[in-house]
C-alpha positions in Angstrom: 14.2 -5.7 -25.9 12.7 -2.6 -24.2 9.2 -3.5 -22.9 6.2 -1.2 -22.5 4.1 -1.7 -19.4 0.8 -0.1 -18.6 0.3 0.3 -14.8 -3.1 1.1 -13.3 -3.9 2.2 -9.8 -7.6 3.1 -9.1 -8.4 5.0 -5.9 -11.7 6.0 -4.4 -12.0 9.3 -6.4 -9.3 8.9 -9.1 -7.7 6.5 -11.5 -3.9 6.9 -11.8 -2.0 5.2 -14.5 1.3 5.3 -16.3 3.0 3.8 -19.3 6.6 2.8 -18.8 9.1 2.1 -21.5 11.7 0.1 -19.7 12.2 2.0 -16.5 11.3 5.4 -18.0 7.7 6.7 -17.6 6.6 8.1 -21.0 3.0 9.0 -19.8 1.7 9.5 -16.2 -1.9 10.6 -15.6 -4.3 11.0 -12.7 -8.0 11.0 -13.8 -10.2 12.6 -11.2 -13.8 11.3 -10.7 -16.2 13.8 -9.2 -18.8 12.9 -6.6 -21.5 13.6 -9.1 -19.9 11.3 -11.6 -19.5 8.4 -9.1 -23.0 8.9 -7.7 -24.4 7.4 -10.9 -23.0 4.0 -9.9 -24.6 1.8 -7.2 -21.4 -0.1 -6.5 -17.6 0.2 -7.1 -17.8 -2.7 -9.6 -20.3 -0.7 -11.6 -17.6 1.9 -12.3 -15.5 -0.6 -14.2 -16.5 0.3 -17.8 -16.3 4.1 -17.1 -12.8 4.0 -15.7 -11.6 1.6 -18.3 -12.8 3.8 -21.1 -11.3 6.9 -19.6 -7.9 5.1 -19.4 -8.2 4.0 -23.0 -9.3 7.4 -24.3 -6.5 9.1 -22.5 -3.9 6.8 -24.0 -5.4 7.5 -27.5 -5.3 11.3 -26.8 -1.7 11.0 -26.0 -0.8 9.0 -29.1 0.0 5.8 -27.2 -0.9 2.8 -29.3 -2.4 0.4 -26.9 -1.2 -2.5 -29.1 2.4 -1.4 -28.3 1.9 -2.5 -24.6 3.7 -5.7 -23.6 2.0 -6.2 -20.3 -0.7 -4.6 -18.1 -0.4 -4.5 -14.3 -3.0 -3.3 -11.8 -3.3 -2.5 -8.1 -5.4 -4.9 -6.1 -6.5 -5.4 -2.5 -9.6 -7.5 -2.1 -8.1 -11.0 -2.2 -7.3 -13.5 0.7 -3.7 -13.5 1.9 -1.1 -14.1 -0.8 2.6 -14.2 -1.0 4.6 -11.2 -2.4 5.5 -10.7 -6.0 3.5 -11.0 -9.2 0.3 -12.9 -9.8 -1.0 -13.6 -13.3 -4.6 -12.4 -13.4 -7.1 -15.1 -14.4 -10.9 -15.7 -14.3 -10.6 -17.2 -10.8 -9.2 -13.9 -9.5 -11.7 -11.8 -11.3 -14.6 -13.9 -10.0 -13.3 -13.6 -6.4 -13.1 -9.8 -6.8 -16.5 -9.5 -8.4 -18.5 -11.8 -6.1 -16.6 -12.1 -2.8 -13.9 -9.6 -2.3 -12.2 -9.6 1.1 -12.1 -5.8 0.9 -14.6 -3.9 -1.3 -12.3 -1.1 -2.6 -11.7 0.7 -5.8 -8.2 -0.8 -6.1 -9.9 -4.1 -7.0 -10.8 -2.4 -10.3 -7.0 -2.3 -11.1 -7.0 -6.1 -11.6 -10.3 -6.0 -13.6 -9.3 -3.2 -15.9 -5.9 -4.6 -16.5 -7.3 -8.1 -17.3 -9.8 -6.6 -19.8 -7.3 -4.4 -21.6 -4.7 -7.2 -21.7 -7.1 -9.7 -23.1 -8.1 -7.3 -25.9 -4.5 -6.8 -27.1 -3.4 -10.4 -26.4 -0.8 -9.9 -23.6 -0.6 -11.0 -20.0 -1.9 -9.0 -17.0 -0.7 -9.0 -13.4 -1.2 -7.7 -10.0 1.8 -7.0 -7.9 2.3 -6.9 -4.1 -1.3 -6.2 -3.1 -2.1 -5.0 0.4 -3.1 -8.5 1.3 0.5 -9.8 1.1 1.1 -12.0 4.1 4.3 -13.9 4.6 4.6 -13.3 8.3 5.9 -16.0 10.5 3.5 -17.9 12.7 4.9 -16.5 16.0 3.7 -13.1 14.9 0.1 -14.1 14.6 -1.3 -14.3 18.2 -2.5 -11.0 19.4 -3.2 -11.8 23.0 -6.8 -12.7 22.6 -7.8 -16.1 21.1 -9.8 -15.7 17.9 -8.4 -12.3 17.2 -5.2 -13.1 15.3 -3.2 -10.2 13.8 -4.0 -9.6 10.2 -1.1 -8.5 7.9 -2.3 -5.4 6.0 0.5 -3.0 5.1 1.8 -0.9 2.3 3.5 -3.9 0.8 3.7 -2.5 -2.7 5.7 0.6 -1.9 7.7 -0.8 1.0 8.9 -3.9 -0.9 9.6 -1.8 -4.0 11.8 0.5 -1.9 13.5 -2.5 -0.3 14.4 -3.9 -3.7 15.5 -0.4 -4.9 17.7 0.1 -1.9 19.3 -3.3 -2.5 20.2 -2.4 -6.0 21.5 1.0 -4.9 24.1 -0.8 -2.8 24.7 -3.6 -5.3 23.3 -6.3 -3.0 20.7 -8.9 -3.5 17.3 -8.1 -1.7 17.2 -11.8 -0.6 20.6 -11.3 1.3 19.5 -8.4 3.4 17.4 -7.7 6.6 15.5 -4.4 6.1 13.0 -2.4 8.1 10.8 -0.2 5.9 8.5 2.5 7.3 5.8 3.9 5.0 4.6 7.3 6.2 1.5 8.5 4.4 -2.2 9.1 5.2 -1.8 5.8 7.0 1.5 4.6 8.5 2.6 1.0 8.4 6.0 -0.7 8.8 7.4 -4.1 8.0 10.6 -6.1 8.4 12.1 -7.9 5.5 14.2 -10.9 6.4 16.2 -12.3 3.4 13.5 -11.3 0.9 10.4 -12.1 3.0 8.1 -9.8 5.0 8.2 -11.7 8.2 6.5 -9.2 10.5 4.7 -5.9 10.4 3.1 -3.1 12.2 -0.2 -2.3 10.5 -1.8 1.2 10.4 -4.2 0.2 13.2 -1.7 -1.1 15.6 1.2 1.3 15.4 1.9 5.0 15.0 -1.0 7.4 14.5 -0.9 9.3 11.2 -2.6 12.4 9.6 -6.0 10.7 9.6 -5.7 7.4 11.5 -5.6 6.8 15.2 -3.2 3.9 15.2 -2.7 1.9 18.4 -5.1 3.0 21.2 -5.5 2.0 24.8 -7.9 -0.9 24.5 -10.0 -0.5 27.7 -10.5 3.2 27.1 -11.5 2.4 23.5 -14.0 -0.2 24.6 -15.5 2.2 27.1 -15.8 4.8 24.4 -17.5 2.3 22.0 -20.2 1.6 24.7 -20.6 5.2 25.9 -23.6 5.7 23.7 -22.0 8.8 22.1 -21.2 7.1 18.9 -22.6 4.6 16.4 -20.5 1.7 15.1 -20.0 3.6 11.8 -18.9 6.8 13.7 -16.4 4.9 15.8 -14.8 3.4 12.7 -14.6 6.9 11.2 -13.1 8.2 14.5 -10.1 5.8 14.2 -9.9 5.7 10.4 -10.6 9.2 8.9 -10.9 11.4 11.9 -8.2 10.0 14.1 -4.5 10.9 14.4 -3.2 14.4 13.6 -6.6 15.7 12.3 -8.2 14.9 15.7 -5.7 17.1 17.5 -5.0 19.8 14.9 -8.0 19.8 12.6 -5.8 19.3 9.5 -4.5 16.3 7.6 -1.9 18.4 5.8 1.6 17.7 7.2 2.8 20.9 5.5 0.3 22.9 7.4 1.5 21.3 10.7 5.0 22.3 9.9 4.0 25.9 9.1 2.4 26.0 12.5 5.5 24.7 14.2 7.6 27.3 12.4 5.2 30.0 13.7 5.8 28.8 17.2 2.8 26.5 17.9 4.1 24.4 20.7 1.0 22.1 20.7 1.4 21.3 17.0 5.1 20.5 17.7 4.1 18.2 20.6 1.7 16.2 18.4 4.2 16.0 15.4 7.0 14.9 17.7 4.7 12.3 19.2 4.1 10.8 15.7 7.9 10.8 15.1 8.5 9.0 18.4 5.8 6.4 17.7 7.3 5.6 14.3 10.8 5.2 15.9 9.4 3.0 18.6 7.8 0.7 16.0 11.1 0.5 14.1 12.8 -0.6 17.3 10.0 -3.1 17.9 10.5 -4.7 14.5 14.3 -4.8 15.0 13.8 -7.4 17.7 12.2 -9.8 15.2 15.5 -10.3 13.5 17.5 -10.1 16.8 18.8 -6.7 16.0 20.5 -7.9 12.8 19.3 -5.1 10.6 21.2 -4.0 7.5 19.3 -0.8 6.9 16.2 1.2 7.8 14.2 2.7 4.9 11.8 5.6 5.4 9.4 6.1 2.5 5.9 7.5 1.7 4.7 11.0 1.1 5.5 12.3 4.6 9.1 11.1 4.1 9.6 14.3 2.0 9.5 16.2 5.3 13.0 16.8 6.5 11.5 17.4 10.0 9.9 14.0 10.2 12.5 11.9 8.3 15.4 13.3 10.2 13.5 13.2 13.5 12.9 9.4 13.0 16.4 8.8 11.7 18.1 10.4 14.7 16.2 8.1 17.0 16.9 4.8 15.2 20.3 5.3 13.5 21.8 3.4 16.4 20.1 0.3 15.1 21.2 0.5 11.4 21.9 3.0 8.7 18.9 5.0 7.6 18.0 5.7 3.9 15.2 8.2 2.9 13.4 7.1 -0.3 10.4 9.5 -0.2 7.2 9.2 -2.2 4.3 6.8 -2.7 5.9 5.3 -5.8 3.0 3.0 -6.5 2.8 3.2 -10.3 6.6 2.8 -10.5 6.4 -0.2 -8.1 3.7 -1.8 -10.2 5.5 -1.2 -13.5 8.9 -2.3 -12.3 7.4 -5.5 -10.8 5.8 -6.4 -14.2 9.0 -5.5 -15.9 11.0 -7.9 -13.8 8.6 -10.6 -14.9 8.9 -9.7 -18.6 12.7 -9.7 -18.3 12.7 -13.2 -16.6 14.0 -11.8 -13.3 10.9 -13.0 -11.5 8.2 -15.6 -12.1 4.6 -14.8 -11.8 2.4 -17.0 -9.6 -0.8 -18.5 -11.1 -3.6 -17.3 -8.8 -5.6 -20.2 -7.1 -8.3 -19.7 -4.5 -9.1 -23.0 -2.8 -11.8 -21.6 -0.6 -13.6 -19.9 -3.5 -13.3 -22.9 -5.8 -14.7 -25.2 -3.2 -17.6 -22.9 -2.5 -18.4 -22.8 -6.2 -18.3 -26.6 -6.5 -20.7 -27.0 -3.6 -23.1 -24.6 -5.2 
């Protein structure tokens, strides 16, 4: 049987979705939401009905019978730490996202819209590899300051999808390989997969800088800057997430623009770009130690991986560790759809979501 999957990925100013028939996308759309449109809503949750209706209307306009969908899968981020793979969306998950999300982000609407549409047509809905996936081993948690343990927030959806894709490319089982995956995008994160489990990571705030994030910073100098009186708390957060990284040096977040400057002989742009490449390579080397250097392959993915300058620059520095494979692109809709497809085909089993902390709090109230 060939299954149809609807995958939904809401972002801050857009709702991307796709319908897959088996592994083939038969419709891919990105619905943009203007500042004026979004300003009508006092919270992200209030946007739910508007975004859901736009998805449904677009399906209808493109002659996709919503009742032909066999499963709906959505992006999600605002849950406590979960293991990798598929989770069946239930009322408990929806309540957590509505009333006490760990992160208040538009991606949480992915689960809510998926659940609502799926219930209306009588099929299951899922989330798959949300950013809160945390399977890291205990030894990776201490940061160096008690009470400030490392928090696993990485591009789990795309990196795990590319790890699985690579495994199939070489006719191996994902659970038999040790892989390091670097996601290079607006934020950069890396993780190491040991026999099918993400055992350690470098998050986008503790590793390489990226087009708009500062990454790892000298802690004492950062503390001094925070207390300098020059910036509010909100401004400092923006400095490291939004105004940090390449944009702080070169006043652009466009990697293509940086490469144009380099081609035109801009030595400073080259220095900054080469520094980013070096930092990515250093983080890959760092993660290789977690598996004692036993790395089967290094995968470079994300939007910036399309850049030959960057991908080859990183590969040349780390190829002594393991073979390097470039699988460029964000691939989020494909990753969501393929994850749900594996569940439908019986290759994976979805976990029933259970939130002990949230249930206990509700019982006490």
